[in-house]
N, C-alpha and C positions, 0 to 999 in steps of 0.2 A: 514335404512341399519343395518343388524345384526352386533353385536359387532365383531364377527369373521371376517366378510367381511371388516369392517372398519380397523381392525388390519392388514389385508392382504394388503389393499390399502396403509396404512402408511408404512408398511414394504417395499412394492415395491417402494414407493417414496423415502424412506430412502436409499435404495440400489442404485437407480438412482442418488441420490444427492451425492454419493461418487465420481462420476466422474465430475470434474469441466467443465464448459462450455468452448468450444474452443474459441480461439482468432479469431476475425474477420480479415481475411487477408487484407481486404480493409480499416481497421480502423486505419492504421498507416500513419502518416504525413511525407512524404519524405522531406518536407521543414523545419521540426523542427530543430532548432539550439541547439546543445548540445556541451558543451566545452570539451576540452582535448581529442579530437579525437573520442569521443563516438558518435554513430549514432543510429537512430531509429531501425536499424537492430540488433544492439547489445542489445538494450532494449527488442526487441521482443524475441530474443533468451533466455534471462534471464527469461522473463515472461513465456515462454513455459516450461522452466525447472521447474518453480514453479508449474505450472499446472500438469506436470507429477509427481512431487514429492508429491503434495497433494493428487492426485488421487491414487497413490501407497499406501500412508500411510492410507488413509481412507478405501480403499478396504481391506487392511490387518486388520484394526481395526474392520471392519464390519464382517469379518469372525469369529472374537472372541467376537462378540456381544458387542463391545465397541462403544461409541459415536464417531462421526466424530471429528476430531481435532478442527474445528471451533466451535463445540458445547460443547466441553469439557473445553476449555480454557476461561479465562476472556477475554472480547473483546479487552482490551488494550494489553494483552499479545499476542493475535493472530495477531493484527495489527503490533506489534513489530516483530513477526516472518516474516511477509510479507516483511517489510522493511529490516530486517537483511539478509534475503535470497537474496534480490536484491543486497544489498551491497556486499555480498560474491560472487555472480554469475556474475554480470556485468563484473568484471575484467577478468573472464574466456573467455569472448567474445570480450573484448576490452583491448588489452595489454598496452595501454597508460595510464591506471588508475589502482590503486591497492586499496585494502581495508585498511583503516587506522587501524594499529595494536595496537595503543595506547588505553588503556581501557577508554571508554567513550570519546575518542578523537573526535575532530571536525575539518573538516567535515568527513563524513563516507567514501567517496572515495577521494583519493589524487592522484596527478600526479605520475606516475611511475618514479623511480630513482631520486626522488626529496628530500626525507627525509631519514635520516639514519634508517635502519631497517624498513622502511615504517611505521614509528611512528611519529605522530604529535599530540601534546596535544591540540593545538588550532591554526589553520592556516587560512589564507585567500585565499588559493588555494585549490580547490576541489569541490565536490558535496555532499550536504546533502541529504539523502534519507529518505522518510517517507511512510509508508503504512497507509491508512485511509479508513473508511467507509463513511466519509463525502465528499460531493461534493465541499465544500469550507470552509473557516474559520479554516484552519488547525492550529494546535498549536505546539509550541516548547518552550523550557525552556529559550531561549535567543533571544533578538531582535538584530539582527546583519546583516551585509552585508554577503550574502551567495548565492551560486547557489543551488536552491532547486528543487528536483524532487519528486512529490507525486504520488504514485500508489493507485488509488481509486478503491475499490472493493466492492462487495456485497456478503454476505454470511449469513447463520444462526448464531444465538447466543445462549448461554446456556438457556436464558429465553424463547426462542421461543416455545418450546414444551408446557410449562405451559400456554402460551398465545394462544395456538391453531394455531400457525404459521406453515404451512406445511414445510416439508423438501424441500430444494432447493439447487442446486449445486453452488459452489463458481464461481464467474465470475469477471474478471477485467472489470471495467466500463470506466475508463479514466486514462490517465497518462499525467500530465502537468509538465512543467519545465521552470524556468526562473531565472535570477539573481535578487535577491531582495536586497533592501537597508533597513537600520534600520527604515526608515520612512514608510516602507511597513509592519511593525509589530506594534501591540498594546498590551501593557501589560494588562492582565485580573486581576482585583482585587479579593480579597477574604476576608471573614469575619474574625474577630479576633479569633474565635473559630475553624476556618477551619485548617485542617492539610495537605491540598493539597499543592503541590509545585506550586509556582507562575509560571504562564505560559504566553507566548505571542502568539497572534493569527495573522495570515496573514490578513491584511486589504483588502478592496475591490480593492485598487490600485494594491496591490501585486497579488491579484487574477486575475485581468484583464491582467497583464503582463504574467502570467502563462497560462491563457486561450488563449491568442494571439499566444502562442508558444506550442500549444498542440502537444503531441507526439502520443497519442492513444485515440480513442473514440469509444465506442460501437455505433451501428447504431442509437439508439434512441437519443443519445446525439449529434450526428452529425446533427440531424434534428432540434434541438432546443438548445438554450443556457442553460447550466447547472447552472441555477441561484438559485435553491433551495437546501437546505441542507437535506440530508436524516435524518430520525428519529433515525437511528442506533447510538449507542454509539461508541466511539473510542475503 
């Protein structure tokens, strides 16, 4: 294929990848149990808002010949945006929870009218939110009792172009949630020369709890157990 034709194909794929894949309307579990009055409908509404937001941003960036947001940011930063967007948007659709206004407070969502100025440095009531490309073994900085919801997604990364990975649209793959205990976390060690923050990973027992209470799954994951981890970085 001539170089000009290859460029045209890549350009077309890049343009198409600006629009995230739609949610599967049959992918939500109406039996999922979420605390503090939150429902799978609330989760779905927040996910749809993120899809609309990312599509709008990427289309605008494409008109200016800028890379898509997910290919511009470091993987961990983009995952953080997914989680922060959910934490900010779920309360819009569920009035019984609010975003924790305390800087780096825990958990991300807390019960409405429970804490002064909706600020909680470290509480045992609420929901921790995380965005991740991984299908399991999610990480956090603390091993503690908490209600955790993880939004698993797939998207391009900054390194993809250099590796020949074609453009692909963002898509939500799975959303899981459950109440985890300290025993459902395992601290990950690090070498003496490492500068990484010590983290804790959700163990298989915690994963099974969350998988049993799945909130959303794309069709492929509803047909088989999500037992393997993606190669994507956080």
